[in-house]
N, C-alpha and C positions, 0 to 999 in steps of 0.2 A: 504494500500500500504506500503510495507516494507520500512524502513528508509535506505538511502544510504549515505555513508560518504566518497566519493573519495577524494584523496589528490590532491592539486594543485601542480603546478610546484614549484621549490625551491624558497624560499622567497627572496625578495629584502631587502633593509636596514630596520632595526627595526623602528617602528613607533615613532612619537614624544611623549613626555610625556603628551600632551593634551588629549589623548585618544579620538580621533575624532569619532563621531557617524556616522554610514553608511548613505549614501544618497539613497533615494528611488525614482524611476522614474516610473510612470505609463503612458502607451501610448496605443492607439488603432489604428490599421491600417488595410488596406484591407488584405484579405487572400491571394491575389495575391502579388508577389514580389513588393516592393516599390522602387522608383528610388534611385540610389546611393546618389544623392544630398540630398534627404530628410533624409536618414539615418545619413549622416554626420552632418546635421544640428541639429539633436536631440542630438547627443553625445556631440557636441561642447558646451563649456561653463559649462561642468559638470566634467571635469577631474581635480580633486583635486591633491594633498592635499593643497590647498591654503586657501581660506577663509572658514568660517563656512558654513554649508549646507543651501541651500535655496529651496523653493518649487516652481516649475514651472509646468504648465500644457499646453500642446499643443494639439489642436484638429484640424483635417482637416475636413472641411465640406464635405457633400455628393456631393455638386456641384463641378464642376471643377474649377470655378472662384468665390471663396467666396468673400464677401465684405471685404475690407481691415481692417475695424474696428470691425468686428463681434466678439462678446463676448458671450460665452456659458452662458445660464441662470443659470445653476446649479453650476457655479464656485464660490468658496469662495472669499471674498475680498482679502485674502492674496495671491491668485494665480494670475499669470500673463499670459494672453492668447494672443498669437501672431500667425500670419501667419508663415508657415514654411519658406517662402522666407526670412523673417526678423530674423530668429533664428540664422543664421550663425554667425552674429556679436554680438550675445547676450553675456553679461558678467554676472557672478554670482552676486547676490545681497547679501551684507553682512548684517547679522543679528546677534543678541546676542544668538539666540537659537541654540542648537546643536541637535535638533530633526531630525529624518530622512527626507531626501529630496524627494519629490514626484513629478513626472511628468506623467500626463495622456495624452496619445496620441491616438486619435480615428480617424481611417480612414476607414469608412464603405465602403463595396462593393456596386456597383449599385444594387438596389433591384428591382425585377420585379414589375410592377405596381399592379398586382393582389395581390401579397403577401403583398406589402406595404399597400394596402387598407384594407386587412384583419387585419393586425397588428394594424392599426389605429383604426379600429372599436373595437377591443378587449380592447384597452387601455382607451376607453371612460368610462368604467364601474368602479365604486368605488371598490377597492380591499377589503374594509371592509365588503361588503355584497354580492359581486358577487360570483357565483359558476361557475367556468370555468373548465369543464372537457373535453374540446376539445383537440384533438391531433394536431401535427404540420402539418399534410397533410390530413385533413379530407375534404370531398366534401363540396360544398357550402351549400347544403341542410342540412347537419349535423351541419354546423356552425349556420344556421338559427335556427335549433332546440335547440342548446345550448343557443343561445341568449334568446329564449323564456323561457327556463328553468331558466335562471338567473333572469328574471323578476318575475318568480313565487316564488322564494325564498323570505321569509318575510323580509321586509326592514323597519327600523325605521327611521322616518323623523328627529327625534331629538336625538342626541347622548348625553348620560349622562355625566355630569361633576360634580365631587364631590364638595360639599359645605364646607365652613370652619366650624370647631368645636369650634372656639374661640368665647366666649360670646360677645366680643367687635365687632365682625364682623357680628353679627346677626342684622336683622331688628328690629324695635320697636315691631312689632306684634310677631315675633319669640321669642324675649327676654321676652315679657309678657307671652307667652304660656309656656316657660320654667319655669318661676317663679311660675305660677299657678300649673304646674305639680309637682314642688318641694313641694309646699304647700300641695297638695293632698297626696303625698308620706309621708310627715312628719306627717300628721294627721293619716294616716294609720299605721305608725310606732308607734305613741303614743297610738293608740287603739289596737295595736298588731294584726291587721287583714290584713296585707299586703300579707302575704303568705297563711294564713289559713282563710277560709271564716267564720268559726264558732268563736264567741267571746270567750274569756277565761271564764272558769267556775266561777260562782259567789259563794261567800262564803255563806254557809247556814245560814239562819236567825235563831236566837235563839227563842225558844218557850216562849211566854209571856202569863201569865195567863190573861184570859179575865176579864175585869172590871165588877163587879157586878152592875146591874142596880137597884137592890132592895135597899131600904133605910136600913141603919144599925139600928138594934134595940137599939144599944148603941152608942150614939154619945158623944164624950168627949166635955165637956164644955170648956176645955182649949186647945189651939192650940200650938204645939211645932214646932220649925224650922226643916224642912226636906230637904234633898238633892234630887233633881229630877233625877230619873234614867230612861233612855230610851235605852234599850239594842239593839233595832232594828237600831236606828240611829248610835249608836256606832259601830255596826258591819259593816254598810255601809261605814263609814269613814275609818275604818281599811282596808276594801277591796280596797278603792280608793288609800290609801297610798301604799298598797302592789302592786297594779297594776302599780303605778308610778315607784316604785323601780324596778319592773320586766322589764318594758319597757326601762328604762335607760340602762340596761345591754344587751339588744337585739341588734344584728347587722345583717342586711340583706345584703348579698353580691351576686353579679352576675358576672360571668366570672372573679372572683378574685378581683372585685372592690366593696368595701363597699359603699352602697348608702348614699348620702348626707354627706360624710366624707371629700371629697376633690373635686378638679375640674375635676377629672376623671369621677365622677358621672354625671357631666353635659354632657359629651360626650355620656355616656350610655343613658341618658334620651333623648338627641337629636335624637338618633337612633329611639327610639319609636315614638317621635313626627313626624319625617320625614316619617316614615312608615305609619302614619295616617294623613298626610297632615296638621300637627300642630293642629289637633283637640284634645284638652287637655283631655276631658273625654274618647275619644276612645283610646288615647295613654295610659291613666292610666289603663283602662280595659285590654289592651294588656299586659302591664307590670305585672299586677296582675296575669293574666292567665299564662304568661310565668313563673313567679316565682312558681306558684302552679304546673305547668306541670313539671318543673325541680325537684321539691320535689317528685312528684309521680313517675317520670321516674328514680329517683335515680342518678342524675348527679354526685354528689360528690363521690359516691361509684363507678360509672362507670369509672371514671378517673383512677382507680387503678385496674380494671379488666384486666385479660389476655385473650384477644379474638383471639390470634393467629396472624400469619403474612401471611396468605394465600392470602390476598388482597393487599399486599404492592405494587404490580405492577398495580393495578386497580386505586388506588388513591395515589398520592404522591406529596410532595412539592419539588420544584426545582427552585432556583434562585429568582430573583426579576425583576419586570418590570422597565421601564424607569423612573417611578415616585416613586420607592422604595417599591411598594407593593409586598409581597411574592406571588409567583405564585403556584397555585395548579392545577395539571393535573388529569383529570378524563378520564381513558382509557377504554371505554366500549367494545372495540374489544377483550379484554382479556376474556370476557365471551363467546367467540367462543369455548373456551376449554370446552367440554361437561362435563368433570369431575368437573371442577371448578364451572360450572353453576349449576349442580345438587347439589353440596356440599353447594351452597349458597342459592338457591331459591326453592329447590324441595318441601319443606313443610313450614307450618306456623312458626314452631320453628326456622328453618334455616333462613327464611326471617327476623324474629325478631332479630336474632343474627347479621345478616348483618346490619340491621338498627342501632342496638346498636354500632356496630363497626364504622359505618359511623359517628354517633353522637360523639363517643369518639374521632375519628380522628379530627373532626371539633373543638371540645372543646379544645383539646391539641394545635391546631393551633391558636385558638383565644387567649389562655393564653400567647402566645408569642407576641401579638400585643401591640402597644403603645397607651394607652387610654388617654394620656395627650393631652390637646388642642394643635393642630398643629401636633400631631404625626400620624403615619400610623396605622389606625385601621380597614382597610378593606383588602380583599384578591382578587387577580386577578385570575379568574377561566378560565381554558382552558379545553374544552370538546372535546375529540377526538372521532369522530363517525365512524372512519374507521373500517370496518368489524364488526360493532355493530350488535348484533342479531336483533335489530329492535323491533317495537311494536307488532309484531306477537307473540313474546314470552310473554304469559300471566303472568307468574310468575315475570318476570323482570318488566313488565308494572305496576303490582300491587305494587311491592316494590318501584318503582320509584315514583309513585303517592303518596304513603304513606310518603316517605321521603320528597317529594316536599311540602306537606302540613305542615309537622312538621318544616321544615326549614323556610318556609315563615311566619309561625305563631309565631315562637319562636326565630328566629335569624334575626332580622330586620337590614337592612343596613350594612351587612358584606361583600357584593360583590361590588368591584370597577368596574369590567367589566366581562361579561360572553361572552367568545369567543368560538364559535363552529367551528371546523375545520374538513376537510374531510367530509363535509355534503353530505349525499347520497340523492337519489330521494325521499325516503319514509319519510324523515324528515318533509316535508311540511305537510303531513297528521297528523303526531304526534304533530307538533307545533300547528296546527290548533286546535287539541283536547285539549291541555293544556293551550292555550292562554287565554281563558276566565277566568281561575283561577289566572292569573297573573295581577298585577297592571300595570298601564301605566308606572310608575316609574321603575318597574322591567324590563319591556320590552325595555325601553330606554337604558338599559345597555347591550343589546344583540348585538353581531356582528357575522355574518355568512360568511363562506368561504368554497368554494369547494376544492377538492384535488389540483388543479393547482394553487390556490391562498393561500393555507394554510400557507406556509412559509413566503411569503411576508406580509400576514396579521399579523402574529406573530411578524415579525421584525418591524412592525409599532408601536408596543407597548413594545416590549422586545428587548434588544440588542442581536445580534447574539451570543456573548460569554456567554449569560445567557440562551440561548435556547438549549435544549438537541439535540444531534446529530440526533436522530430519527425524529426530527421535523424540520430539516434543519439548525440547528445551529452548534456551535463548543464546546458546554459545555460538558466536560468529568470529572467533579469534582468527580463523584461517581464511578469512575473505575480507574484502574491502567494502562490503555492502552496507555496513553500519559502523562507521568509525567512532561513533559517539560512545559506544559501550564495549567493554571487554569482558573477558572471563572472570576478572576480579571484581566486577560490579555486582553486588548481591541482588537477588530477585525476591520479591514478596509473593507468597502463595496464598490464595484465598479460595476456599471451596464454596461453590454456588449451588445451593440446593435446587431441586426441580421446581419450576414454576415461580422463580423469584427474580428480582432485579437487584444486581449488585452495583452500588454507587461508591466510587472512590473520590473523595473531596480533597483537593490539595489547596490549602489556604495560603495565599501569597501575602507576605508582609512588606515587600519592597519590589520595585521594578526590576525585572530580570528577564532572562530567556530560559524557559523550561523545555526540556526535551524528554520524551518518554517513549517507551515501547511496551506493547501489551499483546498477549495472545491467550486464547483458550484452545486447548488441544482438541482438534476435531471440529472447532467452531460450533455450528448449529445454534448460534446465538445472534442477537442484535447488539451492535456496538456503536456508541456515539460519544462525542466529547464537546464541551462548551465551557466558555468563561463567563462567570457571573460577577459583575462588579459589586462592591459594597455600597456604592453611592445610591441614594434613593432615586427612583424613576429612571435608573440607567437600564439600558437594554443588554440582554445576554447576547454573547457572540458565539455563533455556531462554529466550532473548529472542525468537527467531524459529524456530518449528518448521520443520524441513527440508521444503520444499514444492516441488513441480514447477511450474515457471513456463513458460507458453507465450507465443507472440508476441501473443496477444490480451490478456494481463494488463497491468497498469500497467507502463509502461516503466522506472520508477525505483522502487527500494525505499528508504524512509526509516525510520530507527530511531534511538532514543536510549536511554541507560541511565545510571542513577545508580550510581556506583561508590563503595562505602563501605569497601572493604578492598582490599589488594593482590591482584592477580590479572591475568587477561588476557581480552580479548574475542576469540573465535574466529568468524570469518566464513568459511563454507565454501560452495563452489560446485562441484557435481558436473557434469561434462560427459560424458554417456553417448553423445553423438552421434559420428559419424565426421568431424566438421568442427571445425576450429580455431575457438575462440571468443575474444572480446576482453572482458575484465573491466575495468570502469571504477569507481573508488571514490575517495572523499575523506572526511575526517572532521575534526571540530573538538573541542577540549577546552575546556570552560567550568568556571569555579570552582564549588564546591558552593553558594556563596551566590547565584549568579546565577539 
């Protein structure tokens, strides 16, 4: 949606030197016109420029006569919830903060009993695992079918939670297992057989003439002192000394971390121990096999190979999750492009190149992790299955299985979470096929979401400003389409109940330029924006005429406005559907001279 920057009416007196921050008010109300008394009550107590801004939230219950002391469960402690009848006399609360002032007003329309019942049934399912592909007005039998499909999607009873990598936080048995593994690694390093299975070549023994068993015909009657010589023993001692000197100069590293050199090595060894349930011998065997595979695969040389950029849209890193893990997106739908598919999987040589490219991408990503105890050393994986070719494509299935085995055998504990979004119907069969090859620990990291729940599932783990636009967020760091905002600008999230109108009021205390962006995932709402001056008999200025937006419209609305007098910006979103909607918005204030 194109930016619009209309001018307001001529300015009033210049602002004070305090540079007051704007006040933000959010409210929800019925789509039908609200009583005049209610409107006046909301605005009262918010007309500055008096005290610093405060945060107030007003919600009107769905019932006509709500309990006088009802408080919304989702309200923060800093918010004051009141009945609208008592808001008329409310006075601003003075605080030291100059942050934006927020008021959320929610006045839902009466909802038909049938629609309310459907909505309640849908909300009972956990968004982390449910696949919801229902439309807003499907017949009851279709809803029942979708509920059955949701239960068929694999669900994990235990959600994975990362353990600490600090030695002090380990249990006694885990600490003992780590010490035993370190001892085995040290012995292998001393014997120089950690990476290679064959021992170092022994020094050839010198030929020693055989001692004659026949008695000598001439025996000296006098004995002279002699020095005993044993060439074989001397050669063995020389070989041992040489081996010691050689071992002391050998350094074995993995993912850029030298083993047993510092505490980063403990983090690496703990990954192998956890992958093998702290069975020391099994973890040691896995470590040795990984080191040997890396040598055979040529990992060090692979890091510097130029394998092209044809697959940069298939796998890419973007942003961080709420716990600081880097997020990797795997977009299988890109392989719907027949040319790209043939170029990647048509023969064994191309599949091998794809595998090397994927390993190279992973290796480069791992090198950026923090292996210090307490650091972030895992990756959050998002797998987008929208328009994926599916398991019917033999070449893709072979390459996927090959990559799966290599990653599970040689890259232990590098995944913080595996989130599958836009899960189609065929994934159940595919997951059932690969499930026996996955450990229970690996499967506990899996989260599944259908198309209707994909954005909400991502927002559960990743902030909206970190999620790319194509997945429901507002992140545009990697394009020039909106230079006003970056991945570091926080986003406000507001849930809009069915049949309600959400109003965001941004009260302006000085002349400035305000820029904002707003979106509702999937739209199906009406959006409008206007500026209302505080002056009596002043006319409201339409910034964005209320327009119905559909899923095919631009995903994000961008607007800006030059404010020349005191007043407020009103952003309204009408949700006439029977589904709850999520509103995302953020704004910036710039000085008039910028």
